[in-house]
C-alpha positions in Angstrom: 0.0 0.1 0.0 2.9 2.3 0.8 4.6 1.4 -2.4 1.5 2.4 -4.4 1.2 5.7 -2.4 4.9 6.5 -3.1 4.8 5.7 -6.7 1.5 7.6 -7.2 3.1 10.7 -5.6 6.3 10.3 -7.6 4.4 10.3 -10.9 2.1 13.2 -9.8 5.0 15.5 -9.7 6.3 14.8 -13.1 5.6 17.6 -15.6 6.6 18.6 -19.1 9.9 20.4 -19.5 9.3 24.2 -19.3 11.3 25.0 -22.6 8.8 23.0 -24.9 11.2 20.3 -25.7 8.5 17.8 -25.1 5.8 19.4 -27.3 4.6 17.5 -30.3 3.0 19.7 -33.1 0.6 18.3 -35.7 2.0 18.0 -39.1 0.2 19.7 -42.0 0.7 16.4 -43.9 2.0 15.9 -47.3 -0.1 16.6 -50.5 1.5 14.9 -53.5 -0.8 16.9 -55.9 0.2 20.4 -54.5 2.6 21.4 -57.4 0.3 19.8 -60.0 -2.5 22.0 -58.6 -0.4 25.2 -58.8 0.8 24.3 -62.3 -2.7 23.6 -63.4 -4.0 26.9 -62.1 -1.3 28.8 -64.0 -2.1 27.0 -67.2 -5.8 27.4 -66.9 -6.2 30.9 -65.5 -2.7 32.4 -64.9 -3.8 32.2 -61.2 -6.9 34.4 -61.6 -9.5 33.1 -59.4 -12.2 35.1 -61.1 -11.3 33.9 -64.6 -14.1 33.0 -67.0 -13.2 31.1 -70.2 -14.3 28.9 -72.9 -17.1 31.3 -74.0 -18.5 31.4 -70.4 -18.4 27.7 -69.8 -15.3 27.5 -67.5 -15.0 29.3 -64.2 -12.5 30.1 -61.5 -8.8 29.5 -61.1 -9.0 25.8 -62.4 -11.6 26.7 -65.1 -14.2 24.2 -64.0 -17.3 23.5 -66.2 -20.7 22.6 -65.1 -20.4 19.1 -66.5 -17.4 18.6 -64.0 -19.5 19.9 -61.1 -22.4 17.7 -62.0 -20.0 14.6 -62.2 -18.4 15.7 -58.9 -21.9 15.7 -57.1 -22.6 12.3 -58.4 -19.4 10.9 -57.2 -19.3 12.7 -53.7 -22.8 13.9 -52.9 -21.3 17.4 -52.5 -23.2 20.0 -54.6 -21.5 23.2 -55.9 -22.8 25.9 -58.3 -20.6 27.1 -61.1 -20.3 30.5 -59.2 -18.7 28.5 -56.2 -15.6 27.9 -58.3 -14.5 31.5 -57.9 -13.7 30.4 -54.2 -10.3 28.8 -54.6 -10.8 26.3 -51.8 -13.8 24.8 -53.7 -12.0 24.7 -56.9 -9.1 22.9 -55.1 -11.4 20.5 -53.5 -12.8 19.4 -56.9 -9.4 19.2 -58.5 -8.0 17.2 -55.6 -10.8 14.7 -55.8 -10.2 14.0 -59.4 -6.4 13.9 -58.9 -6.8 11.4 -56.1 -8.7 9.1 -58.5 -5.4 8.6 -60.6 -3.0 8.5 -57.7 0.2 10.5 -56.9 2.3 9.1 -59.7 0.0 9.7 -62.6 0.6 13.4 -63.2 0.2 13.3 -66.9 -3.1 11.3 -66.7 -4.4 13.7 -64.2 -3.7 16.8 -66.2 -4.8 15.4 -69.5 -8.1 14.0 -68.0 -8.6 17.5 -66.3 -8.2 19.2 -69.7 -9.9 16.8 -72.0 -12.2 14.6 -69.9 -12.3 10.8 -69.6 -11.4 10.3 -73.3 -8.3 12.3 -72.9 -6.1 9.5 -74.5 -7.9 10.1 -77.8 -7.6 13.9 -77.8 -4.1 15.3 -79.1 -4.7 18.8 -77.5 -4.5 17.1 -74.0 -0.8 16.2 -74.8 -0.1 19.8 -75.7 -1.8 20.9 -72.4 0.4 18.4 -70.3 3.4 20.0 -71.9 2.3 23.4 -70.7 1.7 22.1 -67.2 5.0 20.3 -67.2 6.9 23.5 -67.8 5.6 24.8 -64.6 6.3 21.7 -62.8 9.9 21.9 -64.0 10.1 25.5 -62.9 8.9 24.5 -59.3 11.3 21.8 -59.2 14.4 24.0 -60.1 13.3 26.8 -57.7 13.3 24.1 -54.9 16.8 23.1 -55.9 17.9 26.6 -55.4 16.6 26.9 -51.9 
């Protein structure tokens, strides 16, 4: 009984070090699609969150069309309006969903499908689109090497 009391007293006086050495911070995590997202936004809209293109069909920083929003709703149950794509976080959410369908090592497939839809393999312009995105990706990699 005395041993339990002494042990309890000993552990009750232990505290974390005052300098914060024992503090654990939550990690933001790793997003394998972040550079791809940034590069795609540069190609699609030059980073303009209020861009409207394709004769009014594509909206926002990632130039998302209504057909993409409808498909996203069918897949996720999350409903957006086309005007919601002016919010970068909403556009990013949609992009990341489609990117995750391919996986982190399929950048070309992600980009070409984003540009041309599910039949991207049959559409030559999607290859040109990929080259544009790849130029930004290469630039991001070279900037990281400098740091």
